[in-house]
TISE-751080 format. One line per 4 residues: number of its first residue (from 0); their letters; for each residue x, y, z of N, C-alpha, C. Coordinates in Angstrom, 2 decimals, always signed. Atoms other than C-alpha are relative to their C-alpha. Layout:
TISE-751080
NUM) a) X/Y/Z/X/Y/Z/X/Y/Z; ...
This chain:
TISE-751080
0) mmle) +0.62/-0.94/-0.90/+14.11/+24.22/+15.52/-1.38/-0.51/+0.45; +1.35/+0.46/-0.33/+10.63/+22.73/+15.35/+0.06/-1.12/+1.04; -0.10/+1.12/-0.93/+11.73/+19.54/+17.16/+0.39/+0.46/+1.40; -0.41/-0.52/-1.30/+13.30/+21.61/+19.94/-1.19/+0.55/+0.78
4) kmdt) +1.14/-0.64/-0.66/+10.03/+23.39/+20.69/-1.22/-0.92/+0.11; +1.15/+0.88/+0.03/+7.66/+20.50/+20.03/+0.22/-1.20/+0.92; -0.07/+1.18/-0.87/+6.90/+17.67/+22.49/+0.06/-1.25/-0.88; -0.17/+1.19/+0.85/+8.24/+14.51/+20.83/-0.10/-1.31/+0.79
8) visd) +0.13/+1.21/-0.83/+7.82/+12.09/+23.77/-1.45/-0.47/-0.05; +1.34/+0.59/+0.07/+4.87/+9.74/+23.33/-0.06/-1.12/+1.03; +0.10/+0.99/-1.08/+3.85/+7.78/+26.42/-0.79/-1.22/-0.46; +0.76/+1.22/+0.29/+2.49/+4.24/+26.39/-1.50/+0.24/+0.20
12) tele) +1.40/-0.32/-0.26/-0.75/+5.60/+27.84/-0.61/+0.73/-1.19; +0.48/-0.75/+1.16/-1.10/+8.02/+24.94/-0.14/-0.92/-1.21; +0.07/+0.97/+1.09/-0.35/+5.22/+22.46/-1.26/-0.87/+0.14; +1.14/+0.88/-0.24/-2.96/+2.94/+24.02/-1.33/+0.74/-0.19
16) kyys) +1.21/-0.80/+0.15/-5.54/+5.73/+24.12/-0.30/+0.22/-1.49; +0.18/-0.24/+1.44/-5.00/+6.57/+20.44/-0.45/-1.30/-0.69; +0.33/+1.31/+0.57/-5.15/+2.86/+19.56/-1.46/-0.36/+0.28; +1.37/+0.39/-0.34/-8.41/+2.26/+21.43/-1.04/+0.94/-0.62
20) enqg) +0.94/-0.96/+0.59/-10.04/+5.43/+20.04/-0.06/-0.09/-1.52; -0.07/+0.05/+1.46/-9.04/+4.63/+16.45/+0.17/-1.42/-0.52; -0.18/+1.40/+0.36/-9.33/+0.85/+16.22/-0.33/-0.29/-1.46; +0.36/+0.21/+1.39/-10.97/+1.06/+12.81/+1.14/+0.27/-0.96
24) sfml) -1.16/-0.31/+0.84/-7.70/+2.41/+11.45/+1.07/-1.08/+0.06; -1.05/+1.00/-0.21/-5.77/-0.63/+12.60/-0.45/-1.42/-0.31; +0.41/+1.33/+0.44/-7.42/-3.51/+10.81/+1.11/-0.57/-0.89; -1.07/+0.65/+0.75/-4.96/-5.99/+9.36/-0.36/-0.16/-1.47
28) tsni) +0.19/+0.22/+1.43/-4.55/-6.13/+5.60/+0.67/-1.30/-0.44; -0.66/+1.28/+0.25/-2.45/-9.31/+5.83/-0.11/-0.87/+1.24; -0.07/+0.91/-1.13/-2.35/-12.38/+8.02/+1.39/+0.13/+0.62; -1.28/-0.13/-0.68/+0.37/-12.08/+10.65/+0.20/-1.15/+0.97
32) vkgl) -0.34/+1.14/-0.84/+2.18/-14.69/+12.72/+1.19/+0.31/+0.90; -1.20/+0.08/-0.83/+4.67/-15.26/+15.51/+0.44/-1.45/-0.04; -0.47/+1.38/+0.02/+6.88/-18.33/+15.40/+1.43/-0.15/-0.44; -1.34/+0.36/+0.48/+9.91/-19.94/+13.79/-0.08/-0.48/-1.44
36) fiki) -0.12/+0.57/+1.34/+10.98/-20.69/+10.25/+1.42/-0.52/-0.15; -1.31/+0.63/+0.17/+13.81/-23.08/+9.43/+0.06/-0.63/-1.39; -0.26/+0.64/+1.29/+15.24/-24.11/+6.07/+1.34/-0.72/+0.14; -1.22/+0.79/-0.17/+17.74/-26.95/+6.31/+0.20/-0.93/-1.20
40) paet) -0.25/+0.96/+1.08/+19.45/-29.11/+3.69/-0.63/-1.35/+0.34; +0.71/+1.27/-0.19/+17.60/-32.40/+3.21/+0.85/-1.05/+0.70; -0.88/+1.03/-0.59/+20.63/-34.46/+4.27/+0.59/+0.40/+1.35; -0.50/-0.47/-1.29/+21.15/-32.60/+7.56/-0.11/-1.10/+1.06
44) pnvl) +0.11/+0.95/-1.12/+22.01/-34.86/+10.51/-0.89/+0.61/+1.10; +0.83/-0.43/-1.14/+19.76/-34.64/+13.58/-1.31/+0.67/-0.42; +1.25/-0.62/+0.46/+16.66/-33.73/+11.55/-1.13/-0.24/+0.99; +1.07/+0.30/-0.96/+14.36/-35.47/+14.04/+0.15/+0.86/+1.26
48) kiks) -0.26/-0.84/-1.18/+15.99/-33.57/+16.91/-0.40/+1.45/-0.30; +0.34/-1.37/+0.40/+15.61/-30.26/+15.04/-1.52/+0.18/-0.05; +1.47/-0.06/+0.06/+11.92/-30.99/+14.36/-0.60/+0.04/+1.41; +0.51/+0.07/-1.37/+11.32/-31.88/+17.99/+0.24/+1.32/+0.75
52) lars) -0.32/-1.27/-0.66/+13.07/-28.75/+19.26/-0.83/+1.15/-0.56; +0.78/-1.06/+0.64/+11.19/-26.57/+16.76/-1.43/+0.03/+0.52; +1.37/+0.08/-0.53/+7.87/-27.77/+18.20/-0.08/+0.45/+1.47; -0.02/-0.31/-1.43/+8.94/-27.02/+21.77/-0.11/+1.50/+0.26
56) skqe) +0.06/-1.42/-0.39/+8.21/-23.77/+23.57/+0.90/+0.27/+1.21; -0.93/-0.17/-1.12/+10.81/-24.33/+26.31/+1.20/+0.83/-0.46; -1.10/-0.89/+0.34/+13.51/-21.67/+26.33/+1.30/-0.76/-0.26; -1.25/+0.76/+0.18/+16.36/-24.19/+26.72/-0.02/-0.80/-1.31
60) dlqe) +0.11/+0.70/+1.29/+15.05/-26.17/+23.72/+0.21/+0.96/-1.16; -0.17/-1.00/+1.06/+14.90/-23.01/+21.63/+1.47/+0.42/-0.12; -1.44/-0.32/+0.04/+18.50/-22.21/+22.59/+0.78/-1.11/-0.68; -0.66/+1.13/+0.64/+19.60/-25.70/+21.58/-0.31/-0.03/-1.50
64) leil) +0.40/-0.06/+1.40/+17.64/-25.37/+18.34/+0.80/+1.07/-0.74; -0.75/-1.09/+0.62/+19.35/-22.08/+17.60/+1.45/-0.43/-0.29; -1.37/+0.48/+0.19/+22.78/-23.68/+18.06/+0.06/-0.97/-1.18; +0.03/+0.96/+1.11/+21.87/-26.56/+15.72/-0.25/+0.71/-1.34
68) cyqf) +0.32/-0.70/+1.25/+20.41/-24.18/+13.15/+1.17/+0.84/-0.49; -1.17/-0.75/+0.45/+23.51/-22.01/+13.12/+1.05/-0.92/-0.61; -0.92/+0.98/+0.58/+25.46/-25.18/+12.32/-0.49/-0.50/-1.36; +0.50/+0.73/+1.17/+23.16/-26.67/+9.69/-0.97/+0.76/-0.90
72) adkf) +1.09/-0.63/+0.77/+20.38/-24.34/+8.55/+0.51/+1.03/-1.00; -0.24/-1.07/+0.96/+20.47/-22.20/+5.45/-0.74/+1.26/+0.42; +0.78/-1.14/-0.49/+17.84/-20.00/+7.07/-0.64/-0.39/+1.32; +0.63/+0.18/-1.31/+16.72/-19.68/+10.67/-0.57/+1.34/+0.41
76) ddfn) +0.70/-1.24/-0.36/+14.15/-17.03/+11.50/-0.81/-0.24/+1.26; +0.73/+0.10/-1.26/+13.00/-16.71/+15.10/-0.79/+1.30/+0.16; +0.87/-1.17/-0.15/+10.04/-14.33/+15.18/-1.07/-0.30/+1.05; +0.91/+0.31/-1.11/+8.49/-15.60/+18.42/-0.43/+1.25/+0.75
80) eewi) +0.28/-1.22/-0.77/+8.59/-12.09/+19.88/-0.49/+1.16/-0.86; +0.47/-1.08/+0.88/+7.50/-10.07/+16.85/-0.96/-0.55/-1.04; +0.96/+0.38/+1.03/+4.65/-10.16/+14.38/+0.60/+0.25/-1.38; -0.38/-0.20/+1.40/+5.47/-10.68/+10.71/-1.13/-0.53/-0.88
84) tldr) +1.06/+0.49/+0.89/+3.24/-11.24/+7.71/+0.31/-1.44/-0.41; -0.17/+1.37/+0.46/+2.67/-14.83/+6.69/+0.56/+0.00/-1.43; -0.52/-0.11/+1.36/+3.42/-13.69/+3.13/+1.53/+0.01/-0.01; -1.47/-0.08/-0.08/+7.01/-12.96/+4.20/+0.62/-1.39/+0.15
88) isve) -0.49/+1.37/-0.17/+7.42/-16.61/+5.20/-0.38/-0.86/-1.21; +0.48/+0.88/+1.07/+5.36/-18.18/+2.43/+0.84/+0.11/-1.28; -0.87/-0.12/+1.18/+7.71/-16.81/-0.26/+1.23/-0.89/+0.13; -1.15/+0.88/-0.24/+10.41/-18.99/+1.32/-0.33/-1.47/-0.25
92) lpee) +0.43/+1.40/+0.14/+8.37/-22.18/+0.92/-0.03/-0.43/-1.46; -0.01/+0.47/+1.39/+8.58/-24.36/-2.19/-1.39/-0.05/-0.64; +1.36/+0.04/+0.53/+4.79/-24.44/-2.54/-0.82/+1.10/+0.66; +0.84/-1.10/-0.48/+2.15/-21.78/-2.13/-1.00/-0.50/+1.05
96) innq) +1.06/+0.28/-0.97/-0.19/-21.71/+0.85/-1.27/+0.60/-0.60; +1.17/-0.47/+0.74/-3.53/-21.50/-0.94/-0.99/+0.79/+0.84; +0.97/-0.68/-0.85/-5.92/-20.58/+1.85/+0.66/+0.27/+1.34; -0.77/-0.33/-1.20/-3.90/-18.80/+4.51/-0.84/-0.06/+1.27
100) esfl) +0.84/-0.01/-1.20/-6.80/-18.36/+6.92/-0.25/-1.41/+0.52; +0.23/+1.39/-0.37/-7.65/-22.05/+6.92/+1.29/-0.64/+0.50; -1.31/+0.52/-0.39/-3.97/-22.94/+7.12/+0.34/+0.42/+1.43; -0.34/-0.50/-1.34/-3.48/-20.75/+10.20/-0.91/-0.58/+1.08
104) rrtt) +0.94/+0.54/-0.99/-6.59/-22.05/+11.95/+0.32/-1.44/+0.38; -0.21/+1.43/-0.26/-5.49/-25.68/+11.66/+1.46/-0.40/+0.17; -1.42/+0.37/+0.00/-1.68/-25.50/+11.72/+0.78/+0.70/+1.10; -0.97/-0.59/-0.94/+0.80/-25.00/+14.53/+1.42/-0.39/-0.40
108) fyet) -1.30/+0.44/+0.51/+3.63/-26.94/+12.90/-0.18/-0.48/-1.43; +0.11/+0.35/+1.42/+4.15/-27.24/+9.16/+1.36/-0.42/-0.50; -1.24/+0.54/+0.56/+6.74/-29.28/+7.34/-0.23/-0.32/-1.47; +0.05/+0.33/+1.42/+7.39/-29.50/+3.63/+1.44/-0.13/-0.49
112) adsd) -1.35/+0.21/+0.52/+10.34/-30.39/+1.44/-0.01/+0.09/-1.52; -0.23/+0.16/+1.43/+11.73/-30.19/-2.04/+1.21/-0.92/-0.12; -1.10/+0.95/+0.17/+14.62/-32.17/-3.49/+1.26/+0.38/+0.78; -1.21/-0.46/-0.67/+17.23/-30.06/-1.69/-0.17/+0.35/+1.47
116) ylyl) +0.18/-0.56/-1.34/+15.69/-28.69/+1.50/-1.23/-0.53/+0.71; +1.14/+0.25/-0.87/+13.39/-29.36/+4.40/-0.37/+1.36/+0.60; +0.50/-1.29/-0.49/+11.23/-26.40/+5.49/-0.90/-0.27/+1.20; +0.78/+0.16/-1.22/+9.84/-26.16/+9.02/-0.55/+1.35/+0.42
120) ltir) +0.65/-1.23/-0.46/+7.37/-23.56/+10.22/-0.79/-0.31/+1.26; +0.74/+0.13/-1.26/+6.19/-23.33/+13.81/-0.76/+1.30/+0.21; +0.83/-1.19/-0.20/+3.29/-20.95/+14.40/-0.44/+0.02/+1.46; +0.34/-0.14/-1.43/+2.98/-19.80/+18.02/-1.28/+0.82/+0.20
124) dyrl) +1.18/-0.86/-0.10/+0.30/-17.16/+17.44/-0.28/+0.58/-1.38; +0.34/-0.61/+1.29/-1.55/-15.60/+14.54/-1.19/+0.94/+0.16; +1.16/-0.88/+0.13/-4.01/-12.87/+13.62/-0.37/+0.01/-1.48; +0.49/+0.05/+1.38/-6.16/-12.96/+10.51/-0.25/+1.39/-0.56
128) rstl) +0.29/-1.27/+0.67/-6.55/-10.19/+7.96/-1.43/+0.41/+0.31; +1.30/-0.61/-0.29/-9.53/-7.89/+8.54/-0.38/-0.07/+1.48; +0.23/-0.07/-1.45/-9.18/-8.26/+12.32/+0.89/+1.12/+0.55; -0.75/-1.08/-0.63/-7.78/-5.70/+14.73/+1.46/-0.42/+0.20
132) apie) -1.43/+0.27/-0.16/-3.98/-5.55/+14.64/+0.39/+0.12/+1.46; -0.51/-0.16/-1.37/-2.18/-6.12/+17.94/+0.73/+1.34/+0.12; -0.59/-1.33/-0.17/-0.96/-2.83/+19.38/+1.50/-0.02/-0.26; -1.45/+0.03/+0.22/+2.67/-3.96/+19.29/+0.35/-0.06/-1.49
136) yvke) -0.23/+0.06/+1.44/+2.34/-4.56/+15.53/-0.12/+1.38/-0.64; +0.24/-1.32/+0.60/+1.13/-1.01/+14.85/+0.57/+1.15/+0.84; -0.53/-1.01/-0.93/+3.00/+0.81/+17.63/+0.77/+1.12/-0.70; -0.79/-1.02/+0.70/+5.44/+2.60/+15.32/-0.89/+0.86/-0.90
140) dikr) +0.95/-0.77/+0.81/+2.59/+3.63/+12.99/-0.74/+1.01/+0.87; +0.73/-0.88/-0.92/+0.70/+5.08/+15.96/+0.90/+1.16/+0.43; -0.94/-1.07/-0.38/+3.80/+7.00/+17.07/+0.12/+1.03/-1.12; -0.10/-0.93/+1.14/+4.12/+8.50/+13.57/-1.27/+0.84/-0.13
144) miwn) +1.27/-0.72/+0.11/+0.43/+9.43/+13.54/-0.11/+1.08/+1.08; +0.07/-0.97/-1.10/+0.58/+11.11/+16.95/+1.01/+1.12/-0.24; -1.02/-1.01/+0.27/+3.81/+12.88/+16.02/-0.46/+0.94/-1.11; +0.48/-0.82/+1.11/+2.26/+14.10/+12.77/-1.12/+0.95/+0.45
148) irri) +1.07/-0.86/-0.55/-0.82/+15.42/+14.62/+0.63/+1.14/+0.79; -0.68/-1.04/-0.79/+1.47/+17.26/+17.03/+0.71/+1.01/-0.90; -0.72/-0.88/+0.93/+3.52/+18.65/+14.15/-0.96/+0.98/-0.67; +1.01/-0.86/+0.64/+0.41/+19.98/+12.40/-0.52/+1.03/+1.00
152) efiq) +0.48/-0.93/-1.04/-0.88/+21.48/+15.66/+1.05/+1.05/+0.32; -1.09/-0.93/-0.29/+2.52/+23.06/+16.31/+0.10/+1.05/-1.11; -0.09/-0.93/+1.13/+2.65/+24.61/+12.83/-1.19/+0.96/+0.01; +1.18/-0.87/-0.07/-0.92/+25.91/+13.18/+0.13/+1.00/+1.14
156) slen) -0.21/-0.89/-1.15/-0.07/+27.35/+16.60/+1.01/+1.09/-0.35; -1.02/-0.95/+0.43/+3.01/+29.01/+15.14/-0.59/+1.03/-0.96; +0.64/-0.90/+0.96/+1.02/+30.47/+12.25/-0.97/+0.94/+0.70; +0.95/-0.84/-0.74/-1.70/+31.71/+14.61/+0.73/+1.03/+0.86
160) giyn) -0.80/-0.92/-0.81/+0.93/+33.26/+16.88/+0.55/+1.14/-0.84; -0.54/-1.03/+0.90/+2.53/+35.11/+13.98/-1.12/+0.93/-0.45; +1.14/-0.79/+0.44/-0.87/+36.26/+12.74/-0.49/+0.93/+1.12; +0.49/-0.80/-1.13/-2.00/+37.43/+16.19/+0.98/+1.10/+0.38
164) dalk) -1.01/-1.04/-0.27/+1.29/+39.28/+16.78/-0.10/+1.12/-1.03; +0.10/-1.00/+1.07/+0.94/+41.02/+13.43/-1.27/+0.83/+0.18; +1.27/-0.69/-0.22/-2.68/+41.88/+14.19/+0.12/+0.97/+1.18; -0.16/-0.80/-1.22/-1.80/+43.18/+17.67/+0.89/+1.22/-0.25
168) nnif) -0.97/-1.08/+0.25/+1.12/+45.28/+16.40/-0.29/+0.76/-1.29; +0.44/-0.67/+1.22/-0.71/+46.37/+13.25/+1.10/+0.01/-1.07; -1.04/+0.10/+1.04/+2.02/+45.13/+10.91/-0.45/-1.00/-1.07; +0.55/+0.81/+1.08/+0.02/+43.74/+8.03/+0.36/+0.61/-1.33
172) miyn) -0.10/-0.46/+1.37/+0.63/+43.96/+4.35/-0.98/-0.85/-0.80; +0.96/+0.72/+0.82/-2.17/+43.03/+2.02/+0.44/+0.12/-1.44; -0.42/+0.03/+1.39/-1.14/+41.97/-1.43/-1.21/-0.30/-0.87; +1.08/+0.21/+0.94/-3.50/+42.16/-4.34/+0.63/-0.39/-1.32
176) nqk) -0.60/+0.49/+1.23/-2.47/+40.05/-7.30/-0.87/+0.22/-1.22; +0.89/-0.23/+1.13/-5.36/+41.14/-9.49/+0.52/+1.16/-0.83; -0.45/-1.07/+0.90/-4.52/+43.26/-12.52/-1.16/+0.67/-0.63
């Protein structure tokens, strides 16, 4: 019933306004990245081709890379269009990234290996912790916040309406729980 009477549509303008007015609430707590992650067996054929394609930003190269990765890769993560935490990728690597901020500032392509696999990470974009999160990264959070504000306002309006109706029609009951 509440959803039927409450406005649940949130426009992009409203999202952007809330974001710009509340930027302090949207500081990153983790480093985030856009890019590619590939885990391929060490003996994979065409490794040089895969590395070359992974570094490319051409759409046709990325499509070719995807085809090769579906054939050979144990893991292929294309997050060029969405932000993810670097921690989510670093758990896949055989060695820890000690200083993520420094790593992100100096790295666009990272390659490491263990005895079984080759790991490739292409970083197209990044944002560091304690900086303002991109709006697309926090968009769903903002929608929930706006929706929650509306829900609270709706409930308060409903309570006030009930109270005012009771006051107007003189239908009050006062309970005294004291003994």
